[in-house]
Residue, then its C-alpha position, 0 to 999 in steps of 0.5 A: m937282675k938280683t932284685d928279681r931273684l930276691e923277690e923270687i926267694r921271698r915268694d918261695l918262702r911265702l913271705n910278705k915284704a915286711q917278713m922278708a925284710e925281718l928275715m934279712g935283719i933290715e927295715a921294710s923301707y930299706y928292703s923296698n929301697i933295695l928292690k927299687g935300687e934307690g938311695k941307701g938301699n943296697l944289698r950288702l954282704e950281711h944281708l946275703e949272710r942272713l939269707l944264707n944262715e936263715a933260709s939257706v939261700n945261695p948268695l952267688w945265685i942271688m948276685t949272678g943267677d949261677g948255681e943252685k938257688y938253695l944250699g942244703k935244707n931251707k930252714v924257713l920251710e923246714a920249720r913249717g914242715e915243708p919239704s925241700e925241692e930235693e926231697v920232693e924230687q926224690l919221692y917223685q922219682l921213687v914213686l915213678q920207679e916203683y909204679p911205672a906208668e905212662l903219664s901225661t905232662h899234666q899227670k906228672y905235675l899232679l903226681k909231683l904236687a901229691c908228693a909235696q903235699s904228702f910231706v905236709d899231710y903226713p909229717d910223721l912219715r919222713q922216710l921216702d918208702q913210707l911216703s911213696l905208699v901214700v903217693s902211690v894211692y894218689l898216682r892210681l887215682i890220677i891214672r884211673f880217673p884222668n879228670i879227677d880234681l886232685v887239687s880239691l882232693l889234696g885240699l889245695n883250693d886256696m893255694a890254687t886260687a892264690l896262684g891263679k891271681 
């Protein structure tokens, strides 16, 4: 259902419903009606266009679930200095190539988390080879100390708590 995908985008962007409505250029009550499928709350072409222009959301994905969720760089996340999924994946693959190791699923998750957080913690290091050096330190910690609390080490306790609710 398209409203589920719309809400998924909202959560990705870490926006509340009023902020999502503002991003789309509509009132919060109208956004609520879109989600409920009630009254005059219809998702229109101009709303999809705003999502595309403001956050690089793929309108086809919103409507059908086909294709990539985002097209190009996500301007909302980029404005906050957050990396795109593609950037995180590229860094993750680079680190795995440079420092090959047998990793458990949990360790791979922690490594990807470290990749994403490195973009935020070191905004001046936008080149992957520089960031890979930072992430390689985290990888060594992950391997050497399998019980390490990387979430605390990266300072992500509040986010982990929020996700756990």
